[in-house]
Each structure stands twice: as C-alpha cells, then as structure tokens.
C-alpha positions in Angstrom: -18.9 -34.0 -11.9 -19.1 -36.4 -9.0 -18.1 -40.0 -8.8 -14.3 -39.7 -8.7 -14.0 -38.0 -5.4 -12.8 -34.7 -6.9 -14.9 -31.5 -7.1 -13.8 -30.5 -10.6 -16.1 -27.5 -10.9 -14.7 -25.9 -7.7 -11.2 -26.8 -8.8 -11.8 -25.0 -12.1 -13.0 -21.9 -10.3 -10.1 -22.0 -7.9 -7.5 -22.4 -10.6 -8.9 -19.6 -12.7 -9.1 -17.3 -9.7 -5.5 -18.1 -8.7 -4.1 -17.5 -12.2 -5.9 -14.2 -12.3 -4.5 -13.2 -8.9 -0.9 -14.1 -10.0 -1.1 -11.9 -13.1 -2.8 -8.9 -11.5 -0.4 -9.0 -8.5 2.7 -9.0 -10.7 1.5 -6.3 -13.0 0.5 -3.9 -10.2 3.2 -4.8 -7.6 5.2 -1.5 -7.8 2.0 0.4 -7.2 1.3 -1.9 -4.3 4.7 -1.3 -2.7 4.3 2.5 -2.9 0.8 2.2 -1.5 1.9 0.0 1.4 4.8 2.2 2.4 2.6 5.3 2.2 0.0 3.7 4.5 2.5 2.4 7.0 3.9 5.8 7.9 2.3 7.5 10.9 2.8 11.3 11.5 4.2 12.0 14.9 4.8 15.8 14.6 3.0 18.5 12.6 4.5 18.4 9.1 6.7 15.4 9.9 5.6 13.3 7.0 8.3 11.6 5.0 5.8 10.8 2.2 3.3 13.5 1.4 1.7 11.6 -1.4 2.1 8.3 -3.3 4.5 9.6 -5.8 7.0 10.5 -3.1 7.6 6.8 -2.5 8.3 6.2 -6.1 10.7 9.1 -6.4 12.6 8.0 -3.3 13.3 4.7 -5.1 14.5 6.6 -8.1 16.7 8.9 -6.1 18.3 6.0 -4.3 18.7 4.1 -7.5 16.6 1.3 -6.2 13.9 1.0 -8.8 14.0 -2.8 -8.7 13.3 -2.5 -4.9 9.8 -1.6 -5.8 9.5 -5.4 -6.5 10.9 -6.4 -3.1 8.8 -9.2 -1.7 7.2 -10.0 -5.1 7.9 -13.8 -4.9 6.3 -14.0 -1.4 3.4 -11.9 -2.5 2.8 -14.0 -5.6 2.9 -17.2 -3.5 0.5 -15.7 -1.0 -1.8 -14.3 -3.7 -1.9 -17.6 -5.6 -2.6 -19.7 -2.5 -5.1 -17.1 -1.1 -7.2 -16.9 -4.3 -7.1 -20.6 -4.9 -8.3 -21.4 -1.4 -10.9 -18.6 -1.6 -12.4 -19.4 -5.0 -12.4 -23.2 -4.2 -14.1 -22.6 -0.8 -16.5 -20.0 -2.3 -17.5 -22.3 -5.2 -17.8 -25.4 -2.9 -19.8 -23.7 -0.2 -22.1 -22.1 -2.8 -22.8 -25.4 -4.5 -23.3 -27.0 -1.1 -25.8 -24.4 -0.1 -27.8 -24.7 -3.4 -27.9 -28.5 -3.1 -29.0 -28.5 0.5 -31.6 -25.6 0.1 -32.9 -26.7 -3.3 -32.8 -23.1 -4.4 -32.0 -22.2 -8.0 -29.9 -19.2 -7.1 -28.2 -17.9 -4.0 -29.5 -14.7 -2.4 -27.4 -11.7 -1.2 -27.4 -12.7 2.5 -26.5 -16.3 1.9 -23.9 -15.2 -0.6 -22.3 -12.9 2.0 -22.1 -15.8 4.5 -20.6 -18.2 2.0 -18.0 -15.6 1.0 -17.1 -14.9 4.6 -16.6 -18.6 5.4 -14.3 -18.9 2.4 -12.5 -15.8 3.4 -11.9 -17.0 7.0 -10.4 -20.3 5.7 -8.1 -18.3 3.4 -6.9 -15.9 6.1 -5.8 -18.7 8.5 -3.9 -20.5 5.8 -2.0 -17.5 4.3 -1.5 -15.0 7.2 2.2 -15.7 7.8 2.9 -15.1 4.1 0.8 -11.9 4.2 2.7 -10.6 7.2 6.1 -11.4 5.6 5.2 -9.7 2.3 4.1 -6.6 4.2 7.3 -6.4 6.2 9.3 -6.8 3.0 7.4 -4.1 1.2 7.8 -1.6 4.1 11.5 -2.3 4.6 13.9 0.5 3.5 14.6 0.2 -0.3 17.3 -2.2 -1.0 17.2 -3.8 2.5 14.4 -6.3 2.2 15.2 -9.8 3.4 14.0 -13.1 2.1 10.9 -15.0 3.3 12.8 -17.3 5.7 14.9 -14.4 7.2 11.9 -12.2 7.6 9.9 -14.8 9.4 12.9 -15.7 11.6 13.2 -12.2 12.9 10.2 -12.7 15.2 8.4 -15.5 17.0 5.9 -17.8 15.2 3.1 -15.9 16.9 4.4 -12.7 15.3 4.0 -14.3 11.9 0.2 -14.0 12.6 0.3 -10.3 13.4 -2.9 -8.8 12.3 -4.8 -12.1 12.2 -7.8 -10.6 14.1 -8.1 -7.7 11.7 -7.7 -10.0 8.7 -10.6 -12.2 10.0 -12.7 -9.1 10.4 -11.7 -8.0 6.9 -13.1 -11.1 5.4 -16.2 -9.0 5.0 -14.2 -7.0 2.3 -14.0 -9.7 -0.3 -17.4 -10.9 0.9 -18.9 -7.5 0.0 -16.9 -7.4 -3.2 -17.8 -10.8 -4.7 -21.4 -10.5 -3.5 -21.8 -7.2 -5.3 -19.9 -8.5 -8.4 -22.0 -11.7 -8.5 -25.3 -10.0 -8.1 -24.5 -7.3 -10.7 -23.1 -10.1 -13.0 -26.3 -12.1 -12.7 -28.5 -9.1 -13.5 -26.4 -8.2 -16.5 -26.4 -11.7 -17.9 -30.2 -12.0 -17.3 -30.7 -8.8 -19.3 -28.5 -10.2 -22.1 -30.5 -13.4 -22.2 -33.8 -11.5 -22.4 -32.4 -9.5 -25.3 -31.3 -12.6 -27.1 -34.7 -14.2 -26.6 -36.6 -11.2 -27.8 -34.4 -10.8 -30.9 -34.7 -14.6 -31.7 -31.0 -15.1 -31.3 -29.2 -18.3 -30.5 -29.7 -19.9 -27.0 -25.9 -20.5 -26.4 -24.7 -19.5 -22.9 -23.9 -15.8 -22.5 -20.7 -14.5 -20.9 -19.4 -11.2 -19.7 -17.3 -9.1 -22.0 -13.8 -8.2 -20.8 -14.9 -4.6 -20.4 -18.1 -5.6 -18.4 -16.1 -7.8 -16.1 -13.5 -5.0 -15.6 -16.2 -2.5 -14.8 -18.2 -4.7 -12.4 -14.9 -5.6 -10.7 -14.0 -2.0 -10.2 -17.5 -1.0 -8.8 -17.6 -4.0 -6.4 -14.1 -3.4 -5.0 -14.7 0.3 -4.6 -17.7 -0.4 -2.4 -15.8 -2.9 -0.3 -12.7 -0.7 0.1 -14.5 2.4 1.2 -16.5 0.6 3.9 -13.5 -1.2 5.4 -10.6 1.2 4.8 -9.7 2.2 8.5 -9.2 -1.5 9.3 -7.1 -2.0 6.1 -4.7 0.7 7.2 -4.6 -0.7 10.8 -3.5 -4.0 9.4 -0.7 -2.4 7.3 0.6 -0.5 10.3 0.6 -3.7 12.5 2.5 -5.7 9.9 4.9 -3.0 8.8 8.6 -3.3 9.4 9.9 -1.2 12.3 11.5 1.9 10.7 14.4 2.0 13.2 15.5 -1.5 12.0 15.8 -0.4 8.3 16.8 3.3 8.0 20.5 4.0 8.3 20.0 7.8 8.2 17.6 8.6 11.0 17.3 12.2 9.8 15.6 11.1 6.7 12.7 9.7 8.7 11.1 12.4 10.8 9.1 11.3 13.8 10.1 7.7 13.7 8.2 5.3 16.0 7.8 1.6 16.2 4.8 0.1 14.5 1.8 -0.6 16.8 1.1 -4.3 17.1 -2.6 -4.3 18.0 -5.7 -3.0 16.4 -6.5 -0.7 19.3 -2.8 0.5 19.3 -3.1 1.3 15.6 -6.4 3.1 15.9 -5.1 5.1 18.9 -1.9 6.1 17.0 -4.0 7.3 14.0 -6.4 9.2 16.2 -3.8 10.7 18.5 -1.2 11.7 15.9 -3.3 12.3 12.7 -6.9 12.8 13.8 -9.9 11.7 11.8 -8.0 12.2 8.4 -5.6 9.6 9.6 -8.3 6.9 9.4 -8.5 7.5 5.6 -4.9 8.4 4.8 -4.0 6.6 1.6 -7.6 5.8 0.7 -7.1 7.1 -2.9 -4.0 4.9 -3.3 -5.8 1.8 -1.8 -8.8 2.3 -4.2 -6.5 2.8 -7.2 -4.5 -0.3 -6.5 -7.3 -2.6 -5.3 -9.8 -1.6 -7.9 -7.3 -2.2 -10.7 -6.1 -5.5 -9.1 -9.5 -6.9 -8.5 -10.9 -5.8 -11.8 -7.9 -7.4 -13.6 -8.3 -10.6 -11.5 -12.0 -11.0 -12.3 -11.5 -10.1 -15.9 -8.8 -12.7 -16.4 -10.7 -15.3 -14.4 -13.8 -14.8 -16.6 -11.8 -15.1 -19.8 -9.8 -18.2 -18.8 -12.5 -20.1 -17.0 -13.7 -22.0 -20.1 -10.1 -22.9 -21.0 -9.4 -24.1 -17.4 -12.6 -26.2 -17.4 -11.7 -27.8 -20.7 -8.2 -28.5 -19.5 -9.5 -30.1 -16.3 -12.0 -32.2 -18.3 -9.1 -33.5 -20.4 -7.1 -34.2 -17.2 -10.0 -36.1 -15.7 -10.4 -38.2 -18.8 -6.7 -38.9 -18.9 -6.7 -40.0 -15.3 -9.8 -42.2 -15.8 -8.3 -43.9 -18.9 -5.0 -44.4 -17.0 -6.8 -46.1 -14.1 -8.8 -48.2 -16.5 -5.6 -49.4 -18.2 -4.0 -50.2 -14.9 -7.0 -52.3 -13.7 -7.1 -54.2 -17.0 -3.4 -55.0 -17.0 
C-alpha cells in the first residue's frame, strides 16, 4: 500500500509481532527469571553450586517469601521485548519485500532469508541493548533487591549499558535461523494445504496456519536455533548478570562467589576453567523450555492477530486519508 509514505504491510507485521512478544514475555516471565539466575551462576569449587537445578531458584523465592520477585524487571523486559520485536518484524518484513521487489523473485530462498533476518536482528540489537542489559541485571539481582531501570543503568557507565553487545550481534543468527526455519516450514505446509484444497475442489480462499501448527513450527524452529547457539547465549547472561557481592547480604549462602566476567573470552574461560565442557551447556534444558514456549506463543499469537491488525491499520489509513481530505477542502 504505497502512495502515502507509510509501509502499512510492514507496520502490520511489526505490530502483530510486538503484541505477541508482550503477551508471551509476561506469561513466561517467572520461568525466564529462574532460567537467567540459574545460567548466571558459575561454579568455582567442586560441589559449590547454589542452584543445582531450575527448581532451586523457584524454591529460594518461596523460602524467602519473595514470590513476587520472580517478576523483578518485568516492566523493563516488556518494554525491551515490545520494541525489539516491533523493530525486528518491521525490519524483516521491509527488507524481505525490498529483496523481492529488487530481485523480481516470487519467493525468497533460505540463504536470502537468513541474510534478511540477520540485518533486521542487527538493527534490533543496537536499539535495545541497554534495556536488555538492565533487565538481565534486574533478574539476576538477589530476590527483593532489584532496582528500577534508571537506578540500574546509573550504577555503571553508558558503555556498560552495552555489555554483551558483541555477543548480541553474533547471536542475531539465532532469530535468523529460527524465523528462516519457521518461514520455510510454514510455506511448505501452506503449499500442501493449497494442493489438498485444489484436489478436493474446495474454495480458493487464502489458507492460514492453525494455532497448533503455528505453535509446533515455532517450537521446532526455536529448538534448532537454541541448540546451535547456546554457549554464546550463556556467555551473554554471565556478562550482563549483576555481581553477586553487590546483592547478597549473607555471603555464606552463595558459595564460591565471584564477579561476573565482562567479555566473551572471559566468560568462555570461566566456564571452561571452572566447569569444563558441561559448563558450556549448563541450563540448556531451561533455555529450550523457556525460549521454545516463548517463541511458539509469540508466533502463534502473531499469526492469529495478523488479520485483525491489518484490518485495524486499514481503518486507520482510511481515517487519516479522509481527515486530510476534509482539511484540504476546508
């Protein structure tokens, strides 16, 4: 829909994706907090783990009567997720349409799709990195001691707000892999449905994924991306984590405390030196559980509200057009 200076199609994609991210982030946030605190801990002595599994984090909150602290940093995370997904889906949709227009192709291949997704991901990371760093620090702070966004960012320099930016840029291949796998599987499934409709003499109306199909494809695509990039994901959490000595009053409760490494090489060295090869995959099951559920919910919600979003934006476009017309005729 050209002619008014607004890319309404990309805007609809971005809005649907952002709303999906907001809902999935809120629903799964306690799990995300447990997962992040579990990943951030690095063993310094044999058997010196505070958290032996994901449930230990949850029971710590229960024992300290800080259940609501499982939501610490939720506002910042929601803002970060909404902006991140909006920028990503807008950029992805825009770059994809631009590629198809310039190349004259009817569909985008896997390699081109990967590049388009990476470009959109890089734009997203640069815009949202300070919010991502702040939300990670809030989540890994001791239960009940998390600070607000402004106070968290004020603790360090402006450059420290971009801790983990290098890894985040590398990890743009994660959503690139995810959405490429999802889009390719989606297209194949829809093509199969169209063929079945044509063979059975059914109507020629556009086919859409069912909620279950969108959920399943989202789970598969995110699992593939997570397994391939997990060591870097844990590095990023360790770099952005709050320093334990700044949060725990009772040092005896945190065996083997050490300050968080602030570089990718430092994080990799800490994992290798203190935990060995298993350290590179500590918390993988928690990461898969959280990210698969989150991404599957996001994509399912996005698929279901895309039509409503598109109709709403069409109505908004018509309202703006009529308003401009009345102003000019006045």
